[in-house]
SEDOMAR-428918 format. One record per residue: x, y, z of N, C-alpha, C, O in turn. Coordinates in steps of 0.001 Angstrom, whole numbers, padded with zeros to 6 digits, always signed. Example, Ala and Ser with C-alpha at 12.3 -4.5 7.8 and 13.67 -1.06 7.14 Angstrom:
2
+013190-005690+007800+012300-004500+007800+013200-003300+007800+014236-003319+008465;+012850-002250+007080+013670-001060+007140+012900+000030+007870+013409+001138+008039;
***
This chain:
326
+029337+239045+269485+029499+237722+270103+030334+236832+269197+030170+236841+267977;+031225+236068+269799+032064+235163+269035+031238+234060+268401+030149+233741+268879;+031754+233471+267318+031048+232353+266695+031101+231119+267566+030394+230142+267318;+031953+231163+268601+032018+230052+269530+031148+230358+270729+031261+231426+271330;+030302+229448+271068+029459+229599+272248+029884+228580+273274+030191+227437+272935;+029902+228982+274506+030325+228083+275574+029145+227796+276480+028480+228707+276973;+028902+226536+276685+027872+226112+277616+028564+225758+278915+029287+224763+278984;+028355+226550+279933+029006+226317+281226+027957+226033+282259+027099+226872+282538;+028019+224883+282815+027110+224502+283875+027912+224474+285150+028639+223515+285407;+027793+225501+285946+028552+225580+287182+027579+225756+288313+027016+226836+288493;+027379+224718+289069+026367+224739+290109+026948+224175+291374+027980+223503+291349;+026298+224441+292474+026575+223714+293694+025417+222794+293945+024337+222950+293375;+025657+221825+294813+024567+220924+295141+023486+221642+295934+022373+221131+296063;+023792+222805+296462+022765+223615+297088+021858+224216+296040+020790+224737+296360;+022284+224144+294773+021418+224566+293704+021599+226003+293293+020694+226559+292671;+022723+226648+293604+022903+228037+293219+023142+228111+291719+023760+227221+291133;+022654+229166+291110+022757+229334+289671+021538+228751+288998+020606+228312+289671;+021532+228741+287694+020401+228207+286940+020690+226758+286600+021759+226432+286084;+019753+225908+286885+019927+224485+286612+019294+224173+285268+018110+224429+285050;+020109+223609+284360+019599+223227+283061+019232+221767+283094+019856+220979+283804;+018233+221403+282340+017855+220003+282287+016389+219822+282573+015604+220765+282481;+016025+218616+282919+014623+218283+283106+014422+217884+284556+015027+216925+285035;+013572+218620+285249+013324+218356+286658+011835+218145+286859+011010+218937+286403;+011508+217068+287547+010117+216750+287783+009771+217068+289218+010392+216543+290143;+008805+217905+289405+008419+218323+290747+006920+218110+290916+006131+218485+290049;+006538+217516+292021+005120+217344+292306+004502+218701+292569+004949+219433+293452;+003489+219034+291815+002812+220309+291979+001336+220081+291733+000891+219958+290592;+000584+220027+292821-000835+219724+292718-001074+218418+291975-002000+218302+291173;-000224+217440+292257-000403+216121+291677+000169+215970+290282+000016+214908+289678;+000830+217002+289740+001366+216952+288391+002882+217131+288424+003426+217781+289316;+003553+216539+287429+004980+216780+287281+005164+218054+286475+004475+218274+285479;+006085+218881+286905+006395+220092+286164+007626+219837+285324+008657+219404+285839;+007523+220107+284016+008635+219905+283097+009427+221195+282997+008923+222200+282496;+010662+221174+283471+011506+222355+283385+012698+222043+282497+013842+222321+282856;+012425+221467+281342+013493+221114+280418+014068+222376+279795+013508+223464+279929;+015186+222213+279115+015931+223354+278598+015086+224209+277676+015226+225431+277642;+014192+223545+276914+013411+224315+275966+012379+225207+276648+011846+226135+276040;+012106+224916+277919+011117+225693+278642+011722+226681+279616+010995+227355+280346;+013046+226780+279639+013684+227679+280595+013236+229113+280414+013002+229833+281385;+013119+229519+279156+012708+230897+278911+011322+231188+279425+011009+232324+279779;+010477+230152+279468+009113+230328+279934+009017+230244+281441+008323+231030+282085;+009742+229254+281999+009573+229007+283432+010537+229794+284293+010270+230021+285473;+011673+230222+283715+012696+230961+284466+013057+230242+285753+013132+230861+286814;+013280+228944+285664+013625+228153+286840+015001+228527+287352+015972+228487+286596;+015103+228883+288596+016377+229140+289235+016525+228226+290425+015604+227500+290799;+017716+228277+291017+017986+227406+292157+017030+227660+293299+016685+226734+294033;+016595+228896+293463+015717+229193+294598+014385+228472+294496+013676+228335+295493;+014029+228000+293275+012789+227245+293150+012842+225950+293931+011804+225388+294280;+014059+225467+294210+014189+224246+294980+014000+224512+296468+013924+223568+297255;+013922+225765+296865+013800+226114+298269+012488+226825+298557+012345+227467+299598;+011525+226718+297641+010228+227329+297889+009175+226568+297101+009494+225765+296224;+007926+226830+297425+006798+226231+296728+006897+224714+296657+006421+224103+295700;+007504+224114+297651+007616+222670+297689+006576+222142+298656+006418+222673+299755;+005864+221094+298252+004764+220615+299085+005238+220080+300426+004442+219930+301354;+006545+219790+300535+007050+219231+301779+007115+220253+302901+007092+219894+304079;+007196+221533+302535+007334+222499+303610+006563+223786+303384+006819+224790+304049;+005613+223767+302440+004716+224906+302306+005212+225918+301302+006394+225961+300961;+004294+226724+300840+004578+227664+299779+005248+228922+300300+004995+229390+301410;+006136+229457+299424+006751+230760+299656+007474+230856+300983+007566+231935+301568;+007977+229752+301454+008721+229779+302711+009904+228841+302605+009730+227636+302422;+011093+229376+302716+012289+228549+302653+012717+228152+304054+012888+229017+304914;+012896+226831+304305+013317+226387+305627+014825+226442+305788+015344+226123+306858;+015540+226845+304740+016981+226717+304738+017616+228092+304889+017437+228969+304043;+018347+228265+305957+018998+229541+306220+020191+229734+305299+020678+228783+304687;+020655+230974+305206+021844+231253+304397+023045+230480+304919+023888+230035+304140;+023126+230317+306250+024232+229562+306827+024221+228120+306352+025253+227587+305945;+023042+227482+306404+022937+226095+305966+023257+225980+304482+023963+225062+304065;+022740+226905+303688+023030+226880+302257+024531+226901+302008+025037+226170+301156;+025243+227744+302756+026683+227877+302539+027444+226643+302987+028579+226431+302562;+026831+225817+303848+027497+224614+304350+027191+223373+303512+027857+222351+303681;+026205+223432+302613+025842+222252+301840+027013+221776+300986+027827+222589+300547;+027106+220462+300744+028193+219948+299903+028208+220607+298533+027163+220975+297997;+029396+220751+297974+029568+221460+296715+030123+220515+295666+031080+219781+295910;+029501+220546+294493+030014+219822+293340+029901+220752+292145+028857+221373+291943;+030949+220858+291356+030929+221745+290201+030982+220929+288925+031882+220111+288732;+030010+221158+288058+029965+220507+286758+030266+221574+285716+029578+222592+285641;+031282+221338+284925+031666+222343+283940+031816+221665+282589+032651+220777+282416;+031012+222085+281648+031098+221518+280300+031364+222638+279312+030640+223633+279286;+032388+222481+278509+032739+223499+277523+032548+222910+276142+033158+221895+275805;+031701+223544+275337+031404+223031+274016+031630+224130+272995+031081+225223+273135;+032426+223863+271975+032629+224817+270908+031598+224580+269820+031500+223487+269262;+030835+225617+269530+029782+225528+268542+030118+226489+267407+030305+227684+267638;+030195+225969+266176+030543+226815+265047+029304+227359+264356+029413+228041+263337;+028137+227069+264893+026898+227543+264323+026365+228707+265157+026812+228902+266288;+025434+229472+264631+024877+230599+265380+024187+230121+266645+023769+228967+266735;+024069+231024+267633+023443+230649+268910+022044+230084+268763+021664+229196+269525;+021257+230575+267796+019901+230054+267664+019900+228594+267231+018949+227862+267507;+020973+228166+266546+021110+226755+266189+021360+225922+267439+020845+224810+267558;+022152+226456+268375+022368+225771+269643+021048+225574+270376+020780+224500+270915;+020223+226623+270390+018929+226514+271049+018068+225445+270389+017343+224713+271062;+018157+225362+269058+017387+224351+268338+017835+222949+268729+017014+222047+268897;+019160+222775+268872+019689+221474+269270+019225+221116+270674+018827+219983+270944;+019284+222106+271566+018936+221846+272957+017449+221583+273142+017035+221034+274163;+016647+221975+272157+015210+221743+272249+014892+220264+272405+013872+219897+272987;+015770+219421+271882+015526+217985+271974+015775+217441+273371+015491+216275+273641;+016300+218270+274256+016471+217860+275642+017893+217447+275948+018509+216699+275188;+018421+217940+277077+019743+217524+277544+019553+216676+278794+018548+216828+279488;+020490+215790+279095+020348+214965+280302+020150+215832+281543+020775+216883+281687;+019294+215389+282412+018914+216199+283565+019797+215912+284762+020463+214879+284830;+019790+216850+285712+020540+216709+286940+019761+215901+287965+018535+215814+287910;+020495+215315+288899+019826+214686+290027+019101+215751+290839+019632+216844+291040;+017883+215443+291313+017074+216461+291982+017477+216705+293431+017867+215787+294153;+017374+217953+293832+017562+218350+295217+016198+218349+295880+015243+218915+295348;+016105+217714+297046+014815+217558+297717+014870+218196+299101+015422+217598+300025;+014310+219400+299271+014234+219997+300605+013006+219471+301353+011901+219445+300811;+013213+219059+302590+012121+218650+303461+012035+219632+304627+012703+220666+304625;+011217+219306+305618+010998+220264+306696+012283+220599+307445+012521+221761+307774;+013116+219590+307719+014323+219878+308486+015549+219134+307965+016540+218993+308681;+015488+218661+306735+016675+218099+306106+016580+218281+304599+015503+218518+304052;+017721+218167+303944+017811+218327+302494+018475+217088+301917+019457+216591+302468;+017936+216584+300799+018463+215389+300145+018905+215740+298732+018160+216372+297982;+020108+215333+298370+020471+215284+296955+020367+213820+296547+021137+212976+297006;+019416+213539+295690+019075+212156+295370+019857+211668+294154+020018+212391+293171;+020334+210441+294240+021101+209793+293180+020164+208874+292403+019857+207770+292855;+019715+209322+291250+018722+208547+290502+019288+207261+289922+018553+206289+289750;+020560+207237+289622+021143+206019+289062+021191+204907+290099+020876+203756+289799;+021583+205252+291316+021729+204246+292365+020487+204089+293245+020412+203165+294056;+019517+204988+293086+018246+204941+293848+018450+205100+295353+017695+204555+296158;+019473+205848+295712+019748+206197+297116+020202+207652+297124+020427+208218+296055;+020345+208274+298283+020834+209649+298284+022310+209741+297874+023087+208814+298104;+022681+210870+297264+024097+211240+297203+024549+211661+298596+025577+211211+299103;+023739+212551+299207+023981+213016+300564+022684+213558+301152+021754+213917+300429;+022646+213607+302466+021532+214202+303209+022126+215159+304231+023080+214820+304931;+021559+216349+304311+022097+217388+305185+021052+217774+306227+019885+217989+305901;+021488+217860+307494+020604+218228+308601+021197+219386+309394+022414+219511+309535;+020310+220225+309906+020684+221269+310860+019917+220977+312142+018689+221055+312167;+020642+220642+313208+020015+220176+314438+020284+221122+315600+021370+221682+315747;+019262+221272+316407+019361+221996+317670+018794+221102+318773+018232+220041+318503;+018950+221545+320002+018492+220753+321141+017016+220409+321025+016612+219285+321324;+016205+221379+320587+014753+221149+320528+014353+220123+319469+013251+219576+319521;+015242+219859+318507+014923+218878+317476+015050+217448+317977+014372+216553+317472;+015908+217222+318961+016234+215854+319369+015652+215460+320723+015738+214300+321126;+015062+216424+321424+014490+216122+322735+013226+215276+322604+012521+215359+321598;+012945+214473+323606+011758+213624+323603+010513+214489+323497+010405+215528+324147;+009574+214046+322670+008340+214787+322433+007182+213795+322404+007079+212985+321483;+006323+213855+323396+005217+212906+323496+004194+213065+322379+003368+212180+322158;+004248+214194+321674+003298+214438+320587+003770+213836+319271+003035+213830+318283;+004997+213332+319261+005564+212741+318046+005802+211257+318285+006466+210867+319245;+005248+210435+317396+005309+208986+317573+005922+208344+316336+005359+208418+315244;+007074+207717+316515+007748+207043+315397+006870+205949+314793+006939+205688+313592;+006055+205317+315613+005208+204232+315121+004159+204720+314130+003563+203922+313406;+003935+206027+314100+002968+206592+313153+003582+206866+311786+002877+207222+310841;+004909+206697+311685+005616+206986+310429+005761+205712+309606+006071+204648+310141;+005536+205829+308314+005650+204701+307397+006651+205028+306290+006748+206171+305843;+007386+204017+305860+008273+204194+304718+007432+204399+303454+006542+203603+303154;+007721+205464+302726+006938+205801+301541+007854+206162+300375+008962+206660+300570;+007375+205904+299173+008098+206332+297985+008102+207854+297910+007171+208513+298372;+009155+208397+297324+009238+209843+297118+008534+210175+295806+009060+209907+294726;+007343+210759+295906+006541+211049+294727+007126+212163+293873+006689+212359+292739;+008106+212897+294394+008744+213961+293618+009814+213415+292675+010287+214131+291792;+010194+212152+292859+011190+211529+291995+010482+210849+290829+009459+210190+291017;+011020+211007+289638+010436+210366+288462+010304+208863+288726+011214+208260+289295;+009202+208256+288328+008994+206821+288602+010114+205918+288102+010343+204851+288672;+010819+206328+287043+011916+205504+286536+013022+205331+287568+013740+204332+287547;+013163+206303+288477+014356+206371+289316+014080+206186+290799+014996+206317+291611;+012866+205890+291165+012530+205715+292578+012929+204338+293079+012996+203373+292317;+013192+204270+294374+013213+202982+295061+011840+202770+295678+011096+203721+295914;+011518+201518+295934+010225+201180+296513+010415+200242+297698+011474+199635+297858;+009396+200130+298515+009461+199187+299630+009639+197755+299145+010263+196937+299821;+009090+197458+297975+009228+196108+297427+010685+195773+297128+011081+194610+297208;+011481+196774+296788+012901+196530+296523+013620+196001+297755+014546+195198+297646;+013190+196453+298923+013852+196070+300172+013292+194774+300763+013946+194119+301574;+012099+194419+300355+011442+193243+300950+012236+191981+300673+012551+191679+299522;+012559+191244+301726+013309+190002+301668+014677+190170+300987+015217+189217+300425;+015224+191373+301042+016538+191621+300447+017666+191240+301394+018801+191036+300965;+017352+191142+302689+018388+190908+303686+018991+192191+304231+019898+192144+305062;+018491+193355+303767+019013+194642+304216+017928+195473+304886+016754+195400+304523;+018340+196259+305862+017439+197226+306490+017293+198455+305610+018165+198761+304796;+016181+199152+305784+016020+200472+305168+016684+201479+306112+016089+201922+307094;+017915+201821+305788+018731+202629+306693+018551+204118+306462+018676+204604+305338;+018253+204843+307545+018082+206291+307476+019432+206990+307316+020413+206624+307964;+019470+207999+306445+020605+208910+306405+020366+210027+307433+021197+210245+308315;+019242+210726+307319+018802+211618+308398+017999+210774+309366+016923+210288+309020;+018504+210594+310567+017878+209693+311539+016510+210221+311970+016338+211425+312164;+015554+209332+312116+014207+209737+312515+014217+210459+313854+013538+211473+314017;+014972+209954+314802+014974+210530+316149+015717+211864+316226+015739+212506+317277;+016321+212279+315120+016903+213619+315067+015845+214690+314833+016143+215883+314884;+014611+214265+314576+013576+215202+314128+012281+214974+314900+011227+214691+314331;+012402+215107+316202+011267+214863+317083+010417+216110+317318+009417+216046+318033;+010793+217226+316735+010079+218469+317014+008712+218528+316356+007862+219318+316765;+008486+217687+315321+007155+217629+314714+006958+216271+314068+007920+215629+313648;+005714+215839+313992+005418+214565+313358+005762+214616+311878+006237+213631+311313;+005522+215762+311250+005822+215912+309830+007316+215742+309571+007709+215067+308619;+008153+216356+310420+009596+216249+310235+010066+214808+310381+010924+214350+309627;+009501+214094+311352+009877+212692+311508+009373+211861+310338+010093+211004+309826;+008134+212112+309912+007589+211381+308766+008468+211566+307533+008677+210627+306765;+008982+212782+307348+009827+213063+306184+011044+212149+306110+011496+211802+305019;+011572+211761+307255+012782+210926+307260+012500+209512+306778+013430+208768+306469;+011218+209129+306709+010844+207796+306236+010591+207771+304727+010264+206725+304167;+010743+208918+304076+010675+208956+302619+011876+208202+302065+012997+208402+302532;+011661+207344+301083+012724+206447+300622+013885+207175+299932+014929+206572+299687;+013715+208447+299620+014858+209205+299096+015874+209510+300190+016976+209973+299897;+015516+209256+301447+016418+209418+302588+017002+208089+303061+017651+208027+304105;+016769+207036+302295+017053+205668+302741+018070+204995+301825+018105+205254+300622;+018898+204126+302411+019815+203289+301634+019910+201920+302301+019721+201813+303512;+020198+200875+301531+020287+199532+302116+021467+199422+303076+022605+199737+302730;+021164+198965+304291+022208+198778+305303+022097+197388+305912+021003+196859+306107;+023255+196813+306206+023272+195571+306986+022544+195840+308300+022743+196885+308919;+021707+194906+308721+020878+195148+309911+021640+194942+311207+022144+195896+311800;+021721+193695+311644+022385+193384+312905+023878+193690+312802+024546+193266+311859;+024385+194425+313773+025791+194774+313812+026133+196070+313095+027237+196597+313232;+025158+196585+312315+025411+197873+311646+024262+198834+311902+024346+199656+312815;+023192+198753+311121+022098+199718+311268+021533+199731+312684+021209+200791+313220;+021419+198574+313275+020812+198484+314617+021843+198617+315728+021495+198590+316908;+023088+198757+315361+024142+198789+316375+025097+199965+316157+024843+201056+316667;+026187+199769+315414+027204+200822+315345+026666+202093+314686+027011+203195+315111;+025825+201958+313653+025234+203140+313010+024273+203852+313967+024219+205080+314019;+023534+203065+314706+022637+203628+315721+023437+204342+316805+023018+205390+317296;+024578+203785+317179+025446+204450+318162+025905+205811+317645+025954+206785+318395;+026241+205869+316359+026683+207137+315772+025540+208156+315759+025763+209340+316007;+024344+207707+315475+023188+208609+315496+022930+209138+316907+022602+210311+317084;+023078+208278+317898+022912+208726+319283+023986+209743+319657+023722+210697+320389;+025183+209533+319157+026271+210468+319413+025953+211847+318836+026226+212870+319463;+025376+211862+317641+024981+213136+317023+023958+213857+317894+024042+215070+318085;+023000+213111+318415+021963+213745+319256+022555+214270+320570+022136+215311+321077;+023516+213551+321103+024175+214032+322314+024902+215347+322036+024907+216245+322878;+025513+215461+320862+026181+216706+320488+025164+217838+320322+025426+218978+320709;+024005+217515+319746+022977+218539+319529+022454+219090+320850+022044+220249+320921;+022466+218270+321893+021992+218735+323201+023005+219659+323869+022647+220420+324768;+024255+219602+323445+025314+220365+324109+025759+221606+323341+026390+222494+323913;+025437+221675+322052+025976+222750+321221+024862+223664+320707+023691+223291+320644;+025278+224862+320347+024338+225843+319817+023696+225342+318528+022479+225416+318361;+024515+224838+317629+024056+224292+316348+024899+223078+315997+026099+223042+316269;+024263+222091+315393+024984+220930+314865+024524+220731+313419+023328+220688+313130;+025497+220612+312525+025228+220385+311104+025777+219009+310741+026910+218673+311084;+024966+218219+310044+025341+216837+309759+025141+216550+308276+024080+216832+307720;+026159+215993+307645+026041+215528+306266+026345+214033+306242+027384+213592+306733;+025430+213262+305666+025498+211807+305684+025265+211264+304287+024469+211818+303528;+025952+210189+303943+025705+209596+302634+026431+208288+302423+027209+207855+303273;+026176+207656+301286+026815+206385+300944+028129+206591+300207+028371+207645+299618;+028962+205576+300249+030202+205549+299477+030320+204188+298783+029783+203180+299241;+031030+204201+297680+031310+202977+296931+032821+202951+296727+033351+203557+295796;+033493+202239+297612+034955+202323+297655+035613+201139+296949+035083+200028+296970;+036761+201374+296329+037468+200318+295597+038130+199319+296537+038423+199606+297698;+038352+198133+295980+038990+197067+296763+039925+196268+295859+039607+195986+294703;+041068+195916+296401+042038+195109+295662+041564+193663+295634+041288+193070+296677;+041472+193101+294428+041018+191724+294252+042220+190790+294070+043331+191252+293811;+041998+189480+294204+043111+188513+294096+043891+188596+292791+045055+188200+292750;+043271+189105+291716+043990+189189+290444+044934+190384+290387+045573+190632+289365;+045018+191129+291501+045930+192265+291560+045345+193565+291052+046005+194604+291091;+044107+193515+290573+043444+194717+290077+042489+195274+291140+042050+194564+292045;+042188+196553+290998+041301+197225+291945+039934+197420+291291+039834+197908+290166;+038893+197033+292010+037538+197133+291490+036635+197843+292501+036878+197822+293708;+035598+198466+291972+034479+198915+292813+033317+197983+292521+032752+198005+291427;+032965+197166+293503+031889+196192+293353+030865+196384+294457+031218+196579+295620;+029599+196326+294084+028553+196392+295095+027303+195687+294577+027071+195582+293372;+026528+195219+295508+025296+194498+295212+024186+195482+294868+024217+196639+295285;+023203+195010+294101+021976+195765+293900+020807+194881+294310+020876+193655+294218;+019728+195522+294767+018577+194756+295259+017304+195235+294580+017198+196382+294146;+016339+194322+294502+015007+194660+294030+014897+194839+292529+015890+194837+291802;+013659+194993+292090+013375+195173+290669+014023+196442+290120+014365+196516+288940;+014188+197439+290989+014752+198715+290544+016266+198812+290697+016852+199872+290474;+016896+197702+291079+018361+197661+291204+018888+198764+292117+019736+199561+291717;+018384+198798+293327+018839+199761+294324+020250+199365+294765+020481+198223+295163;+021177+200297+294695+022573+199997+295016+022780+199836+296519+022206+200572+297322;+023607+198864+296882+023980+198643+298278+025369+199249+298485+026353+198690+298001;+025473+200368+299185+026787+201007+299370+027756+200099+300104+027360+199278+300931;+029037+200262+299787+030059+199506+300506+030370+200149+301859+030773+199463+302798;+030180+201469+301954+030476+202226+303162+029472+203367+303303+028747+203689+302362;+029440+203966+304476+028660+205179+304712+029538+206202+305421+030411+205849+306214;+029292+207476+305121+030019+208543+305810+029052+209424+306584+027870+209524+306255;+029574+210046+307602+028831+211055+308351+029837+212099+308828+030786+211783+309546;+029616+213334+308422+030468+214450+308834+029630+215391+309689+028546+215817+309290;+030145+215705+310863+029406+216497+311850+030192+217762+312155+031388+217709+312442;+029514+218892+312090+030126+220167+312473+029301+220758+313608+028089+220939+313493;+029993+221056+314711+029336+221616+315899+029758+223071+316070+030936+223410+315957;+028772+223925+316345+029069+225321+316664+028973+225513+318171+027957+225180+318781;+030017+226044+318762+030049+226258+320208+029382+227584+320566+029029+228373+319690;+029217+227812+321859+028637+229073+322317+029521+230266+321978+029042+231400+321953;+030804+230027+321718+031728+231098+321335+031684+231394+319839+032377+232288+319354;+030856+230629+319105+030793+230822+317666+031910+230142+316916+032141+230432+315743;+032612+229231+317585+033667+228458+316942+033111+227112+316488+032047+226685+316939;+033846+226443+315585+033365+225192+315019+034337+224046+315300+035553+224230+315350;+033761+222865+315480+034514+221628+315609+033931+220620+314626+032725+220608+314380;+034787+219783+314071+034341+218824+313053+034786+217417+313414+035909+217201+313870;+033881+216456+313201+034214+215036+313276+033745+214370+311992+032640+214646+311525;+034560+213503+311415+034195+212848+310156+034434+211346+310260+035510+210896+310655;+033408+210584+309898+033413+209132+310058+033142+208435+308726+032375+208929+307900;+033775+207292+308530+033435+206352+307458+033336+204969+308081+034260+204517+308756;+032203+204292+307851+031988+202962+308433+031620+201985+307324+030686+202253+306568;+032325+200861+307200+031943+199848+306216+030546+199311+306497+030143+199165+307651;+029824+199023+305440+028461+198510+305545+028505+197005+305824+028228+196179+304955;+028867+196683+307076+029000+195289+307495+028747+195202+308995+028666+196218+309685;+028627+194003+309475+028341+193799+310894+029601+193991+311734+030685+193542+311363;+029437+194675+312885+030521+194884+313837+030094+194384+315212+028902+194355+315519;+031061+193990+316040+030722+193553+317396+030059+194692+318176+030295+195870+317910;+029248+194317+319121+028571+195301+319958+029597+196160+320698+030643+195678+321133;+029266+197446+320827+030103+198422+321542+031445+198688+320869+032414+199058+321533;+031503+198501+319550+032713+198895+318825+032891+200412+318952+031952+201152+318659;+034052+200894+319374+034246+202342+319583+034102+203130+318278+034651+202740+317248;+033364+204234+318331+033177+205068+317146+034494+205692+316686+034666+205980+315501;+035417+205899+317615+036685+206525+317248+037459+205680+316235+038345+206184+315545;+037115+204386+316153+037776+203513+315183+037492+203938+313739+038212+203551+312818;+036442+204733+313553+035991+205063+312204+036247+206515+311828+035779+206973+310786;+036972+207235+312651+037341+208607+312310+038337+208616+311151+039302+207851+311141;+038091+209484+310183+038981+209597+309025+039122+211080+308675+038270+211882+309058;+040179+211458+307956+040268+212840+307480+039108+213163+306549+038725+212336+305721;+038556+214342+306680+037408+214711+305845+037790+214694+304368+036942+214443+303512;+039068+214960+304062+039524+214931+302670+039341+213552+302052+039093+213434+300852;+039463+212514+302864+039253+211150+302368+037836+210974+301858+037614+210365+300811;+036880+211508+302600+035475+211413+302202+035220+212251+300960+034508+211820+300054;+035793+213438+300914+035582+214319+299764+036089+213670+298475+035410+213708+297449;+037278+213077+298531+037829+212438+297335+036974+211253+296892+036798+211024+295696;+036447+210508+297849+035659+209323+297516+034264+209671+297034+033713+208986+296172;+033690+210732+297583+032303+211081+297273+032173+212019+296081+031148+212026+295399;+033215+212810+295833+033128+213800+294771+032525+215118+295211+032198+215955+294370;+032370+215321+296516+031797+216548+297052+032775+217211+298015+033471+216531+298769;+032824+218524+297987+033518+219274+299013+032557+219461+300175+031442+219947+299988;+032979+219082+301362+032092+219067+302520+032384+220235+303451+033523+220445+303867;+031348+220985+303768+031435+222131+304681+032490+223127+304212+033226+223702+305015;+032546+223317+302911+033516+224253+302361+033216+225691+302773+034091+226555+302715;+031959+225945+303194+031581+227288+303590+031857+227624+305044+031626+228756+305469;+032345+226664+305814+032672+226951+307216+033887+227872+307259+034921+227542+306679;+033788+229015+307932+034950+229929+308005+036158+229228+308620+036093+228736+309746;+037246+229188+307880+038418+228421+308316+038998+228959+309626+039506+228187+310440;+038926+230268+309833+039501+230832+311054+038677+230512+312291+039136+230706+313417;+037439+230012+312079+036593+229644+313216+036540+228138+313443+035936+227675+314410;+037175+227370+312546+037237+225911+312709+038432+225566+313589+039581+225712+313170;+038162+225112+314795+039217+224941+315798+039746+223513+315901+040934+223319+316155;+038888+222512+315709+039353+221123+315813+038728+220274+314718+037601+220533+314294;+039459+219258+314257+038949+218232+313363+039320+216883+313954+040494+216578+314163;+038295+216083+314218+038489+214767+314839+039279+214876+316151+040127+214040+316464;+038970+215928+316897+039556+216109+318223+040938+216735+318236+041501+216961+319307;+041497+217020+317062+042834+217609+316982+042726+219080+316570+041925+219438+315707;+043528+219905+317187+043515+221328+316858+043978+221548+315430+044913+220909+314946;+043299+222466+314778+043616+222775+313382+044821+223707+313349+045267+224101+312272;
***
């Protein structure tokens, strides 16, 4: 072995590969420490994020290989030259390396949570007709907004953060997209699925229209895959410089996104795919504003978010993007 050791962290947001760092997971009421010094003991791999999670039961992964391949991708690569023996590197790492943002699988959606901003990086859903149809056994009024107990207390948002903030608790995975079970709907009220949204004219109007559009697509297509998340976009200021500015709310400084994105991929009965990608500013819009006004190239969202979206969709089966033939 060379005297130089390379630390390469190459992961996807789906969690493939070994994740280094410190991850806190609720397990029988306790946080599990999977820091670097304990990797040899715990042998934590990405698949641990898809099993033994209290949200969806033990030893059962709700995420198909297809969904895994469609999850947003981010690659972190760090190269470090170490002139000391490998055991010295292990000694250094014993003190702990900064941890990754946690991936949170729920019954029918997956969240990559942004601990710095206290909102999701993205939320991914796989929808079918049976998920969005009316179900008298599922009652939205029975669902309450709750803190995500799997997130370290330092990084959680709370209901108190939103109280009297002037913003709605906006769903990334819409509650009405998950009517097939009360548990699935309840999961969408976990605050790791929530971000501050302008109420009138946005969350209750144009954003709601977009959510209804997604459900209409789910009723017509074999499969619908949806990735939703916040954006913080730059703006030219009067001094001629470009800034990224956004408000924070509450004691925990929950970030208020400047925009939100939603990328939808529909699978037809022929096994072909169609994609629509939207970006909407987090502001009030007049009633019945056409959704087509917010269509953007998916590359625009990828550059702004730092994630490759639906990179696993077979290119030869992707027939249209935003209504235009590929």
